KOLGU-4560 file (N, C-alpha, C; in nm, 3 decimals, padded with zeros to 5 digits):
<recs>
<n_xx: -06.034 n_yy: 01.905 n_zz: 01.312 ca_xx: -05.931 ca_yy: 02.014 ca_zz: 01.401 c_xx: -05.884 c_yy: 02.112 c_zz: 01.323 mol: A seq: 1 type: UNK>
<n_xx: -05.945 n_yy: 02.230 n_zz: 01.352 ca_xx: -05.844 ca_yy: 02.362 ca_zz: 01.244 c_xx: -05.704 c_yy: 02.356 c_zz: 01.347 mol: A seq: 2 type: UNK>
<n_xx: -05.627 n_yy: 02.421 n_zz: 01.255 ca_xx: -05.500 ca_yy: 02.480 ca_zz: 01.352 c_xx: -05.480 c_yy: 02.628 c_zz: 01.396 mol: A seq: 3 type: UNK>
<n_xx: -05.423 n_yy: 02.680 n_zz: 01.445 ca_xx: -05.416 ca_yy: 02.820 ca_zz: 01.481 c_xx: -05.413 c_yy: 02.868 c_zz: 01.362 mol: A seq: 4 type: UNK>
<n_xx: -05.337 n_yy: 02.825 n_zz: 01.277 ca_xx: -05.302 ca_yy: 02.900 ca_zz: 01.209 c_xx: -05.468 c_yy: 02.963 c_zz: 01.090 mol: A seq: 5 type: UNK>
<n_xx: -05.464 n_yy: 02.843 n_zz: 01.087 ca_xx: -05.678 ca_yy: 02.829 ca_zz: 00.997 c_xx: -05.760 c_yy: 02.901 c_zz: 01.122 mol: A seq: 6 type: UNK>
<n_xx: -05.754 n_yy: 02.868 n_zz: 01.191 ca_xx: -05.826 ca_yy: 02.954 ca_zz: 01.311 c_xx: -05.871 c_yy: 03.139 c_zz: 01.280 mol: A seq: 7 type: UNK>
<n_xx: -05.682 n_yy: 03.196 n_zz: 01.267 ca_xx: -05.641 ca_yy: 03.303 ca_zz: 01.260 c_xx: -05.710 c_yy: 03.350 c_zz: 01.096 mol: A seq: 8 type: UNK>
<n_xx: -05.737 n_yy: 03.284 n_zz: 00.999 ca_xx: -05.757 ca_yy: 03.319 ca_zz: 00.886 c_xx: -05.662 c_yy: 03.281 c_zz: 00.741 mol: A seq: 9 type: UNK>
<n_xx: -05.566 n_yy: 03.197 n_zz: 00.812 ca_xx: -05.435 ca_yy: 03.124 ca_zz: 00.706 c_xx: -05.510 c_yy: 03.026 c_zz: 00.649 mol: A seq: 10 type: UNK>
<n_xx: -05.496 n_yy: 03.011 n_zz: 00.515 ca_xx: -05.524 ca_yy: 02.898 ca_zz: 00.423 c_xx: -05.356 c_yy: 02.839 c_zz: 00.413 mol: A seq: 11 type: UNK>
<n_xx: -05.413 n_yy: 02.730 n_zz: 00.344 ca_xx: -05.281 ca_yy: 02.615 ca_zz: 00.290 c_xx: -05.320 c_yy: 02.568 c_zz: 00.147 mol: A seq: 12 type: UNK>
<n_xx: -05.227 n_yy: 02.536 n_zz: 00.082 ca_xx: -05.194 ca_yy: 02.533 ca_zz: -00.099 c_xx: -05.177 c_yy: 02.380 c_zz: -00.056 mol: A seq: 13 type: UNK>
<n_xx: -05.207 n_yy: 02.266 n_zz: -00.162 ca_xx: -05.135 ca_yy: 02.166 ca_zz: -00.157 c_xx: -05.028 c_yy: 02.165 c_zz: -00.233 mol: A seq: 14 type: UNK>
<n_xx: -04.949 n_yy: 02.089 n_zz: -00.196 ca_xx: -04.883 ca_yy: 02.157 ca_zz: -00.322 c_xx: -04.762 c_yy: 01.989 c_zz: -00.411 mol: A seq: 15 type: UNK>
<n_xx: -04.697 n_yy: 01.982 n_zz: -00.533 ca_xx: -04.707 ca_yy: 01.914 ca_zz: -00.608 c_xx: -04.677 c_yy: 01.745 c_zz: -00.535 mol: A seq: 16 type: UNK>
<n_xx: -04.543 n_yy: 01.771 n_zz: -00.377 ca_xx: -04.517 ca_yy: 01.658 ca_zz: -00.329 c_xx: -04.612 c_yy: 01.599 c_zz: -00.245 mol: A seq: 17 type: UNK>
<n_xx: -04.751 n_yy: 01.667 n_zz: -00.236 ca_xx: -04.853 ca_yy: 01.582 ca_zz: -00.194 c_xx: -04.847 c_yy: 01.643 c_zz: -00.031 mol: A seq: 18 type: UNK>
<n_xx: -04.769 n_yy: 01.729 n_zz: 00.030 ca_xx: -04.795 ca_yy: 01.843 ca_zz: 00.122 c_xx: -04.854 c_yy: 01.969 c_zz: 00.123 mol: A seq: 19 type: UNK>
<n_xx: -04.903 n_yy: 01.980 n_zz: 00.223 ca_xx: -04.957 ca_yy: 02.121 ca_zz: 00.241 c_xx: -04.895 c_yy: 02.240 c_zz: 00.263 mol: A seq: 20 type: UNK>
<n_xx: -04.873 n_yy: 02.368 n_zz: 00.237 ca_xx: -04.789 ca_yy: 02.476 ca_zz: 00.259 c_xx: -04.868 c_yy: 02.585 c_zz: 00.298 mol: A seq: 21 type: UNK>
<n_xx: -04.854 n_yy: 02.659 n_zz: 00.391 ca_xx: -04.917 ca_yy: 02.752 ca_zz: 00.444 c_xx: -04.915 c_yy: 02.915 c_zz: 00.376 mol: A seq: 22 type: UNK>
<n_xx: -05.014 n_yy: 02.940 n_zz: 00.312 ca_xx: -04.981 ca_yy: 03.093 ca_zz: 00.197 c_xx: -04.905 c_yy: 03.183 c_zz: 00.272 mol: A seq: 23 type: UNK>
<n_xx: -04.819 n_yy: 03.231 n_zz: 00.297 ca_xx: -04.701 ca_yy: 03.310 ca_zz: 00.335 c_xx: -04.745 c_yy: 03.439 c_zz: 00.212 mol: A seq: 24 type: UNK>
<n_xx: -04.806 n_yy: 03.567 n_zz: 00.262 ca_xx: -04.780 ca_yy: 03.670 ca_zz: 00.166 c_xx: -04.751 c_yy: 03.769 c_zz: 00.244 mol: A seq: 25 type: UNK>
<n_xx: -04.637 n_yy: 03.853 n_zz: 00.224 ca_xx: -04.609 ca_yy: 03.951 ca_zz: 00.277 c_xx: -04.660 c_yy: 04.110 c_zz: 00.273 mol: A seq: 26 type: UNK>
<n_xx: -04.701 n_yy: 04.172 n_zz: 00.339 ca_xx: -04.851 ca_yy: 04.284 ca_zz: 00.283 c_xx: -04.771 c_yy: 04.376 c_zz: 00.255 mol: A seq: 27 type: UNK>
<n_xx: -04.797 n_yy: 04.402 n_zz: 00.103 ca_xx: -04.723 ca_yy: 04.561 ca_zz: 00.087 c_xx: -04.629 c_yy: 04.651 c_zz: 00.123 mol: A seq: 28 type: UNK>
<n_xx: -04.530 n_yy: 04.694 n_zz: 00.051 ca_xx: -04.442 ca_yy: 04.805 ca_zz: 00.180 c_xx: -04.426 c_yy: 04.859 c_zz: 00.011 mol: A seq: 29 type: UNK>
<n_xx: -04.445 n_yy: 05.047 n_zz: 00.086 ca_xx: -04.400 ca_yy: 05.168 ca_zz: 00.028 c_xx: -04.271 c_yy: 05.149 c_zz: -00.076 mol: A seq: 30 type: UNK>
<n_xx: -04.272 n_yy: 05.224 n_zz: -00.152 ca_xx: -04.209 ca_yy: 05.225 ca_zz: -00.242 c_xx: -04.020 c_yy: 05.306 c_zz: -00.098 mol: A seq: 31 type: UNK>
<n_xx: -03.918 n_yy: 05.253 n_zz: -00.176 ca_xx: -03.779 ca_yy: 05.273 ca_zz: -00.078 c_xx: -03.732 c_yy: 05.394 c_zz: -00.172 mol: A seq: 32 type: UNK>
<n_xx: -03.735 n_yy: 05.493 n_zz: -00.019 ca_xx: -03.614 ca_yy: 05.599 ca_zz: -00.105 c_xx: -03.524 c_yy: 05.641 c_zz: -00.005 mol: A seq: 33 type: UNK>
<n_xx: -03.519 n_yy: 05.559 n_zz: 00.057 ca_xx: -03.437 ca_yy: 05.586 ca_zz: 00.194 c_xx: -03.289 c_yy: 05.611 c_zz: 00.103 mol: A seq: 34 type: UNK>
<n_xx: -03.167 n_yy: 05.676 n_zz: 00.167 ca_xx: -03.033 ca_yy: 05.695 ca_zz: 00.123 c_xx: -02.962 c_yy: 05.649 c_zz: 00.244 mol: A seq: 35 type: UNK>
<n_xx: -02.811 n_yy: 05.701 n_zz: 00.239 ca_xx: -02.752 ca_yy: 05.686 ca_zz: 00.389 c_xx: -02.762 c_yy: 05.638 c_zz: 00.502 mol: A seq: 36 type: UNK>
<n_xx: -02.838 n_yy: 05.707 n_zz: 00.573 ca_xx: -02.911 ca_yy: 05.716 ca_zz: 00.695 c_xx: -02.985 c_yy: 05.563 c_zz: 00.753 mol: A seq: 37 type: UNK>
<n_xx: -03.072 n_yy: 05.599 n_zz: 00.618 ca_xx: -03.167 ca_yy: 05.428 ca_zz: 00.597 c_xx: -03.144 c_yy: 05.339 c_zz: 00.588 mol: A seq: 38 type: UNK>
<n_xx: -03.027 n_yy: 05.338 n_zz: 00.482 ca_xx: -02.906 ca_yy: 05.207 ca_zz: 00.473 c_xx: -02.819 c_yy: 05.186 c_zz: 00.630 mol: A seq: 39 type: UNK>
<n_xx: -02.773 n_yy: 05.306 n_zz: 00.698 ca_xx: -02.711 ca_yy: 05.264 ca_zz: 00.817 c_xx: -02.793 c_yy: 05.142 c_zz: 00.958 mol: A seq: 40 type: UNK>
<n_xx: -02.905 n_yy: 05.265 n_zz: 00.920 ca_xx: -03.033 ca_yy: 05.234 ca_zz: 01.027 c_xx: -03.068 c_yy: 05.095 c_zz: 00.990 mol: A seq: 41 type: UNK>
<n_xx: -03.073 n_yy: 05.013 n_zz: 00.896 ca_xx: -03.101 ca_yy: 04.858 ca_zz: 00.873 c_xx: -03.001 c_yy: 04.820 c_zz: 00.872 mol: A seq: 42 type: UNK>
<n_xx: -02.882 n_yy: 04.816 n_zz: 00.858 ca_xx: -02.759 ca_yy: 04.811 ca_zz: 00.908 c_xx: -02.764 c_yy: 04.768 c_zz: 01.054 mol: A seq: 43 type: UNK>
<n_xx: -02.749 n_yy: 04.828 n_zz: 01.102 ca_xx: -02.796 ca_yy: 04.834 ca_zz: 01.225 c_xx: -02.906 c_yy: 04.728 c_zz: 01.333 mol: A seq: 44 type: UNK>
<n_xx: -03.020 n_yy: 04.801 n_zz: 01.290 ca_xx: -03.127 ca_yy: 04.691 ca_zz: 01.346 c_xx: -03.103 c_yy: 04.552 c_zz: 01.239 mol: A seq: 45 type: UNK>
<n_xx: -03.035 n_yy: 04.531 n_zz: 01.155 ca_xx: -02.979 ca_yy: 04.393 ca_zz: 01.117 c_xx: -02.846 c_yy: 04.298 c_zz: 01.218 mol: A seq: 46 type: UNK>
<n_xx: -02.771 n_yy: 04.322 n_zz: 01.224 ca_xx: -02.679 ca_yy: 04.318 ca_zz: 01.348 c_xx: -02.757 c_yy: 04.360 c_zz: 01.502 mol: A seq: 47 type: UNK>
<n_xx: -02.760 n_yy: 04.454 n_zz: 01.530 ca_xx: -02.794 ca_yy: 04.458 ca_zz: 01.641 c_xx: -02.933 c_yy: 04.425 c_zz: 01.742 mol: A seq: 48 type: UNK>
<n_xx: -03.032 n_yy: 04.467 n_zz: 01.638 ca_xx: -03.181 ca_yy: 04.477 ca_zz: 01.704 c_xx: -03.251 c_yy: 04.349 c_zz: 01.605 mol: A seq: 49 type: UNK>
<n_xx: -03.184 n_yy: 04.262 n_zz: 01.611 ca_xx: -03.273 ca_yy: 04.147 ca_zz: 01.513 c_xx: -03.441 c_yy: 04.114 c_zz: 01.514 mol: A seq: 50 type: UNK>
<n_xx: -03.447 n_yy: 04.151 n_zz: 01.615 ca_xx: -03.601 ca_yy: 04.119 ca_zz: 01.690 c_xx: -03.664 c_yy: 04.228 c_zz: 01.610 mol: A seq: 51 type: UNK>
<n_xx: -03.632 n_yy: 04.310 n_zz: 01.616 ca_xx: -03.662 ca_yy: 04.451 ca_zz: 01.579 c_xx: -03.730 c_yy: 04.462 c_zz: 01.423 mol: A seq: 52 type: UNK>
<n_xx: -03.610 n_yy: 04.392 n_zz: 01.370 ca_xx: -03.546 ca_yy: 04.374 ca_zz: 01.252 c_xx: -03.708 c_yy: 04.289 c_zz: 01.151 mol: A seq: 53 type: UNK>
<n_xx: -03.671 n_yy: 04.194 n_zz: 01.224 ca_xx: -03.744 ca_yy: 04.042 ca_zz: 01.174 c_xx: -03.895 c_yy: 04.116 c_zz: 01.200 mol: A seq: 54 type: UNK>
<n_xx: -03.910 n_yy: 04.183 n_zz: 01.298 ca_xx: -04.066 ca_yy: 04.193 ca_zz: 01.338 c_xx: -04.179 c_yy: 04.305 c_zz: 01.228 mol: A seq: 55 type: UNK>
<n_xx: -04.037 n_yy: 04.422 n_zz: 01.194 ca_xx: -04.076 ca_yy: 04.530 ca_zz: 01.100 c_xx: -04.038 c_yy: 04.459 c_zz: 00.923 mol: A seq: 56 type: UNK>
<n_xx: -03.999 n_yy: 04.389 n_zz: 00.943 ca_xx: -04.015 ca_yy: 04.272 ca_zz: 00.819 c_xx: -04.103 c_yy: 04.246 c_zz: 00.798 mol: A seq: 57 type: UNK>
<n_xx: -04.153 n_yy: 04.131 n_zz: 00.858 ca_xx: -04.239 ca_yy: 04.038 ca_zz: 00.829 c_xx: -04.354 c_yy: 04.125 c_zz: 00.866 mol: A seq: 58 type: UNK>
<n_xx: -04.374 n_yy: 04.229 n_zz: 00.927 ca_xx: -04.513 ca_yy: 04.315 ca_zz: 00.931 c_xx: -04.522 c_yy: 04.422 c_zz: 00.796 mol: A seq: 59 type: UNK>
<n_xx: -04.436 n_yy: 04.360 n_zz: 00.705 ca_xx: -04.416 ca_yy: 04.494 ca_zz: 00.580 c_xx: -04.415 c_yy: 04.610 c_zz: 00.626 mol: A seq: 60 type: UNK>
<n_xx: -04.310 n_yy: 04.671 n_zz: 00.715 ca_xx: -04.319 ca_yy: 04.809 ca_zz: 00.781 c_xx: -04.169 c_yy: 04.852 c_zz: 00.757 mol: A seq: 61 type: UNK>
<n_xx: -04.088 n_yy: 04.751 n_zz: 00.707 ca_xx: -03.939 ca_yy: 04.774 ca_zz: 00.743 c_xx: -03.901 c_yy: 04.928 c_zz: 00.641 mol: A seq: 62 type: UNK>
<n_xx: -03.983 n_yy: 04.925 n_zz: 00.501 ca_xx: -03.937 ca_yy: 05.007 ca_zz: 00.429 c_xx: -03.957 c_yy: 05.189 c_zz: 00.499 mol: A seq: 63 type: UNK>
<n_xx: -04.150 n_yy: 05.158 n_zz: 00.514 ca_xx: -04.227 ca_yy: 05.252 ca_zz: 00.558 c_xx: -04.052 c_yy: 05.297 c_zz: 00.675 mol: A seq: 64 type: UNK>
<n_xx: -04.035 n_yy: 05.226 n_zz: 00.757 ca_xx: -03.924 ca_yy: 05.244 ca_zz: 00.927 c_xx: -03.804 c_yy: 05.347 c_zz: 00.857 mol: A seq: 65 type: UNK>
<n_xx: -03.731 n_yy: 05.285 n_zz: 00.744 ca_xx: -03.619 ca_yy: 05.284 ca_zz: 00.698 c_xx: -03.621 c_yy: 05.504 c_zz: 00.609 mol: A seq: 66 type: UNK>
<n_xx: -03.747 n_yy: 05.458 n_zz: 00.554 ca_xx: -03.766 ca_yy: 05.626 ca_zz: 00.508 c_xx: -03.763 c_yy: 05.702 c_zz: 00.606 mol: A seq: 67 type: UNK>
<n_xx: -03.871 n_yy: 05.689 n_zz: 00.680 ca_xx: -03.858 ca_yy: 05.772 ca_zz: 00.816 c_xx: -03.736 c_yy: 05.833 c_zz: 00.848 mol: A seq: 68 type: UNK>
<n_xx: -03.677 n_yy: 05.736 n_zz: 00.890 ca_xx: -03.541 ca_yy: 05.769 ca_zz: 00.946 c_xx: -03.452 c_yy: 05.796 c_zz: 00.862 mol: A seq: 69 type: UNK>
<n_xx: -03.411 n_yy: 05.844 n_zz: 00.758 ca_xx: -03.360 ca_yy: 05.848 ca_zz: 00.647 c_xx: -03.407 c_yy: 06.007 c_zz: 00.629 mol: A seq: 70 type: UNK>
<n_xx: -03.546 n_yy: 06.068 n_zz: 00.589 ca_xx: -03.612 ca_yy: 06.224 ca_zz: 00.641 c_xx: -03.610 c_yy: 06.258 c_zz: 00.735 mol: A seq: 71 type: UNK>
<n_xx: -03.606 n_yy: 06.199 n_zz: 00.870 ca_xx: -03.577 ca_yy: 06.259 ca_zz: 00.947 c_xx: -03.432 c_yy: 06.314 c_zz: 00.987 mol: A seq: 72 type: UNK>
<n_xx: -03.311 n_yy: 06.211 n_zz: 00.941 ca_xx: -03.243 ca_yy: 06.207 ca_zz: 00.969 c_xx: -03.171 c_yy: 06.338 c_zz: 00.861 mol: A seq: 73 type: UNK>
<n_xx: -03.241 n_yy: 06.334 n_zz: 00.762 ca_xx: -03.178 ca_yy: 06.423 ca_zz: 00.684 c_xx: -03.220 c_yy: 06.623 c_zz: 00.703 mol: A seq: 74 type: UNK>
<n_xx: -03.333 n_yy: 06.584 n_zz: 00.765 ca_xx: -03.408 ca_yy: 06.703 ca_zz: 00.814 c_xx: -03.349 c_yy: 06.774 c_zz: 00.933 mol: A seq: 75 type: UNK>
<n_xx: -03.302 n_yy: 06.693 n_zz: 01.026 ca_xx: -03.194 ca_yy: 06.722 ca_zz: 01.167 c_xx: -03.068 c_yy: 06.763 c_zz: 01.126 mol: A seq: 76 type: UNK>
<n_xx: -02.993 n_yy: 06.655 n_zz: 01.019 ca_xx: -02.884 ca_yy: 06.745 ca_zz: 01.018 c_xx: -02.865 c_yy: 06.888 c_zz: 00.929 mol: A seq: 77 type: UNK>
<n_xx: -02.997 n_yy: 06.921 n_zz: 00.825 ca_xx: -02.988 ca_yy: 07.037 ca_zz: 00.814 c_xx: -02.979 c_yy: 07.168 c_zz: 00.908 mol: A seq: 78 type: UNK>
<n_xx: -03.094 n_yy: 07.163 n_zz: 01.005 ca_xx: -03.140 ca_yy: 07.212 ca_zz: 01.146 c_xx: -03.049 c_yy: 07.199 c_zz: 01.206 mol: A seq: 79 type: UNK>
<n_xx: -02.945 n_yy: 07.120 n_zz: 01.188 ca_xx: -02.848 ca_yy: 07.093 ca_zz: 01.339 c_xx: -02.698 c_yy: 07.229 c_zz: 01.266 mol: A seq: 80 type: UNK>
<n_xx: -02.647 n_yy: 07.180 n_zz: 01.121 ca_xx: -02.551 ca_yy: 07.272 ca_zz: 01.101 c_xx: -02.576 c_yy: 07.408 c_zz: 01.098 mol: A seq: 81 type: UNK>
<n_xx: -02.709 n_yy: 07.417 n_zz: 01.041 ca_xx: -02.738 ca_yy: 07.585 ca_zz: 01.040 c_xx: -02.761 c_yy: 07.645 c_zz: 01.173 mol: A seq: 82 type: UNK>
<n_xx: -02.845 n_yy: 07.576 n_zz: 01.229 ca_xx: -02.796 ca_yy: 07.659 ca_zz: 01.382 c_xx: -02.681 c_yy: 07.669 c_zz: 01.478 mol: A seq: 83 type: UNK>
<n_xx: -02.571 n_yy: 07.572 n_zz: 01.450 ca_xx: -02.425 ca_yy: 07.556 ca_zz: 01.433 c_xx: -02.378 c_yy: 07.697 c_zz: 01.387 mol: A seq: 84 type: UNK>
<n_xx: -02.357 n_yy: 07.714 n_zz: 01.303 ca_xx: -02.326 ca_yy: 07.810 ca_zz: 01.207 c_xx: -02.328 c_yy: 07.923 c_zz: 01.220 mol: A seq: 85 type: UNK>
<n_xx: -02.467 n_yy: 07.933 n_zz: 01.252 ca_xx: -02.516 ca_yy: 08.120 ca_zz: 01.349 c_xx: -02.414 c_yy: 08.077 c_zz: 01.496 mol: A seq: 86 type: UNK>
<n_xx: -02.455 n_yy: 07.978 n_zz: 01.566 ca_xx: -02.383 ca_yy: 07.998 ca_zz: 01.655 c_xx: -02.253 c_yy: 08.024 c_zz: 01.671 mol: A seq: 87 type: UNK>
<n_xx: -02.167 n_yy: 07.982 n_zz: 01.576 ca_xx: -02.032 ca_yy: 08.016 ca_zz: 01.568 c_xx: -01.978 c_yy: 08.146 c_zz: 01.466 mol: A seq: 88 type: UNK>
<n_xx: -02.077 n_yy: 08.176 n_zz: 01.389 ca_xx: -02.105 ca_yy: 08.279 ca_zz: 01.321 c_xx: -01.966 c_yy: 08.242 c_zz: 01.174 mol: A seq: 89 type: UNK>
<n_xx: -02.031 n_yy: 08.124 n_zz: 01.195 ca_xx: -01.947 ca_yy: 08.091 ca_zz: 01.058 c_xx: -02.080 c_yy: 08.125 c_zz: 00.905 mol: A seq: 90 type: UNK>
<n_xx: -02.046 n_yy: 08.253 n_zz: 00.861 ca_xx: -02.131 ca_yy: 08.260 ca_zz: 00.745 c_xx: -02.036 c_yy: 08.358 c_zz: 00.583 mol: A seq: 91 type: UNK>
<n_xx: -02.174 n_yy: 08.356 n_zz: 00.527 ca_xx: -02.063 ca_yy: 08.375 ca_zz: 00.372 c_xx: -01.981 c_yy: 08.519 c_zz: 00.384 mol: A seq: 92 type: UNK>
<n_xx: -02.003 n_yy: 08.618 n_zz: 00.480 ca_xx: -01.867 ca_yy: 08.750 ca_zz: 00.485 c_xx: -01.744 c_yy: 08.656 c_zz: 00.538 mol: A seq: 93 type: UNK>
<n_xx: -01.725 n_yy: 08.529 n_zz: 00.611 ca_xx: -01.648 ca_yy: 08.446 ca_zz: 00.646 c_xx: -01.591 c_yy: 08.356 c_zz: 00.520 mol: A seq: 94 type: UNK>
<n_xx: -01.659 n_yy: 08.313 n_zz: 00.440 ca_xx: -01.640 ca_yy: 08.248 ca_zz: 00.338 c_xx: -01.559 c_yy: 08.328 c_zz: 00.225 mol: A seq: 95 type: UNK>
<n_xx: -01.576 n_yy: 08.431 n_zz: 00.193 ca_xx: -01.543 ca_yy: 08.559 ca_zz: 00.100 c_xx: -01.381 c_yy: 08.573 c_zz: 00.176 mol: A seq: 96 type: UNK>
<n_xx: -01.385 n_yy: 08.596 n_zz: 00.328 ca_xx: -01.264 ca_yy: 08.665 ca_zz: 00.350 c_xx: -01.194 c_yy: 08.513 c_zz: 00.376 mol: A seq: 97 type: UNK>
<n_xx: -01.224 n_yy: 08.428 n_zz: 00.434 ca_xx: -01.103 ca_yy: 08.325 ca_zz: 00.450 c_xx: -01.162 c_yy: 08.171 c_zz: 00.368 mol: A seq: 98 type: UNK>
<n_xx: -01.164 n_yy: 08.118 n_zz: 00.296 ca_xx: -01.270 ca_yy: 08.046 ca_zz: 00.229 c_xx: -01.211 c_yy: 07.929 c_zz: 00.247 mol: A seq: 99 type: UNK>
<n_xx: -01.057 n_yy: 07.824 n_zz: 00.340 ca_xx: -01.025 ca_yy: 07.735 ca_zz: 00.369 c_xx: -01.064 c_yy: 07.715 c_zz: 00.519 mol: A seq: 100 type: UNK>
<n_xx: -01.059 n_yy: 07.832 n_zz: 00.582 ca_xx: -01.113 ca_yy: 07.832 ca_zz: 00.719 c_xx: -01.270 c_yy: 07.802 c_zz: 00.729 mol: A seq: 101 type: UNK>
<n_xx: -01.332 n_yy: 07.871 n_zz: 00.662 ca_xx: -01.502 ca_yy: 07.878 ca_zz: 00.633 c_xx: -01.509 c_yy: 07.697 c_zz: 00.569 mol: A seq: 102 type: UNK>
<n_xx: -01.429 n_yy: 07.595 n_zz: 00.483 ca_xx: -01.445 ca_yy: 07.497 ca_zz: 00.443 c_xx: -01.400 c_yy: 07.429 c_zz: 00.596 mol: A seq: 103 type: UNK>
<n_xx: -01.299 n_yy: 07.444 n_zz: 00.670 ca_xx: -01.255 ca_yy: 07.380 ca_zz: 00.723 c_xx: -01.397 c_yy: 07.424 c_zz: 00.933 mol: A seq: 104 type: UNK>
<n_xx: -01.422 n_yy: 07.524 n_zz: 00.911 ca_xx: -01.522 ca_yy: 07.486 ca_zz: 01.014 c_xx: -01.625 c_yy: 07.391 c_zz: 00.969 mol: A seq: 105 type: UNK>
<n_xx: -01.709 n_yy: 07.460 n_zz: 00.881 ca_xx: -01.831 ca_yy: 07.387 ca_zz: 00.780 c_xx: -01.810 c_yy: 07.214 c_zz: 00.795 mol: A seq: 106 type: UNK>
<n_xx: -01.671 n_yy: 07.169 n_zz: 00.754 ca_xx: -01.691 ca_yy: 07.033 ca_zz: 00.809 c_xx: -01.712 c_yy: 07.024 c_zz: 00.960 mol: A seq: 107 type: UNK>
<n_xx: -01.579 n_yy: 07.037 n_zz: 01.043 ca_xx: -01.660 ca_yy: 07.006 ca_zz: 01.146 c_xx: -01.798 c_yy: 07.014 c_zz: 01.186 mol: A seq: 108 type: UNK>
<n_xx: -01.812 n_yy: 07.144 n_zz: 01.169 ca_xx: -01.971 ca_yy: 07.100 ca_zz: 01.241 c_xx: -02.092 c_yy: 07.048 c_zz: 01.178 mol: A seq: 109 type: UNK>
<n_xx: -02.053 n_yy: 07.001 n_zz: 01.012 ca_xx: -02.137 ca_yy: 06.832 ca_zz: 00.981 c_xx: -02.088 c_yy: 06.769 c_zz: 01.020 mol: A seq: 110 type: UNK>
<n_xx: -01.928 n_yy: 06.741 n_zz: 01.080 ca_xx: -01.929 ca_yy: 06.648 ca_zz: 01.146 c_xx: -01.946 c_yy: 06.616 c_zz: 01.299 mol: A seq: 111 type: UNK>
<n_xx: -01.985 n_yy: 06.646 n_zz: 01.332 ca_xx: -02.087 ca_yy: 06.685 ca_zz: 01.439 c_xx: -02.196 c_yy: 06.651 c_zz: 01.487 mol: A seq: 112 type: UNK>
<n_xx: -02.257 n_yy: 06.747 n_zz: 01.382 ca_xx: -02.378 ca_yy: 06.749 ca_zz: 01.329 c_xx: -02.445 c_yy: 06.593 c_zz: 01.301 mol: A seq: 113 type: UNK>
<n_xx: -02.363 n_yy: 06.557 n_zz: 01.237 ca_xx: -02.371 ca_yy: 06.345 ca_zz: 01.192 c_xx: -02.354 c_yy: 06.308 c_zz: 01.315 mol: A seq: 114 type: UNK>
<n_xx: -02.286 n_yy: 06.327 n_zz: 01.446 ca_xx: -02.275 ca_yy: 06.243 ca_zz: 01.506 c_xx: -02.368 c_yy: 06.228 c_zz: 01.576 mol: A seq: 115 type: UNK>
<n_xx: -02.440 n_yy: 06.389 n_zz: 01.649 ca_xx: -02.581 ca_yy: 06.420 ca_zz: 01.712 c_xx: -02.684 c_yy: 06.330 c_zz: 01.659 mol: A seq: 116 type: UNK>
<n_xx: -02.672 n_yy: 06.321 n_zz: 01.511 ca_xx: -02.809 ca_yy: 06.209 ca_zz: 01.412 c_xx: -02.806 c_yy: 06.107 c_zz: 01.426 mol: A seq: 117 type: UNK>
<n_xx: -02.621 n_yy: 06.048 n_zz: 01.437 ca_xx: -02.646 ca_yy: 05.930 ca_zz: 01.442 c_xx: -02.619 c_yy: 05.840 c_zz: 01.598 mol: A seq: 118 type: UNK>
<n_xx: -02.603 n_yy: 05.945 n_zz: 01.686 ca_xx: -02.634 ca_yy: 05.868 ca_zz: 01.824 c_xx: -02.822 c_yy: 05.888 c_zz: 01.875 mol: A seq: 119 type: UNK>
<n_xx: -02.832 n_yy: 05.996 n_zz: 01.839 ca_xx: -03.011 ca_yy: 06.017 ca_zz: 01.803 c_xx: -03.102 c_yy: 05.927 c_zz: 01.719 mol: A seq: 120 type: UNK>
<n_xx: -03.070 n_yy: 05.913 n_zz: 01.610 ca_xx: -03.171 ca_yy: 05.836 ca_zz: 01.519 c_xx: -03.140 c_yy: 05.682 c_zz: 01.466 mol: A seq: 121 type: UNK>
<n_xx: -02.977 n_yy: 05.735 n_zz: 01.442 ca_xx: -02.933 ca_yy: 05.570 ca_zz: 01.358 c_xx: -02.932 c_yy: 05.441 c_zz: 01.444 mol: A seq: 122 type: UNK>
<n_xx: -02.863 n_yy: 05.488 n_zz: 01.575 ca_xx: -02.810 ca_yy: 05.373 ca_zz: 01.727 c_xx: -02.917 c_yy: 05.380 c_zz: 01.805 mol: A seq: 123 type: UNK>
<n_xx: -02.941 n_yy: 05.415 n_zz: 01.798 ca_xx: -03.093 ca_yy: 05.409 ca_zz: 01.947 c_xx: -03.208 c_yy: 05.281 c_zz: 01.932 mol: A seq: 124 type: UNK>
</recs>
């Protein structure tokens, strides 16, 4: 009689101790290139969405997911910062006129954009 694992195409290997062990091999994953946002997403999944994390890990799609989230977050950050700066009239003329004011305004914009990205992509 075959086990469910064998009916699904799994195989066993006889160990040195005389016991049979299933041949478990994780699927090949793509090369990781994720950065800050990918690491934040991974930590969030591990702590708050353990089932999804395990599912992605064992299906070999975790690195792909983290790469995709990181790329999307960076693109979204660039878009939001550019749009917010245009809407608030933060440009090179302000930078030339009042450099510290420009730096403060851009930091505020980056922080607001990052809060949006974290809420939409990382902690969702």
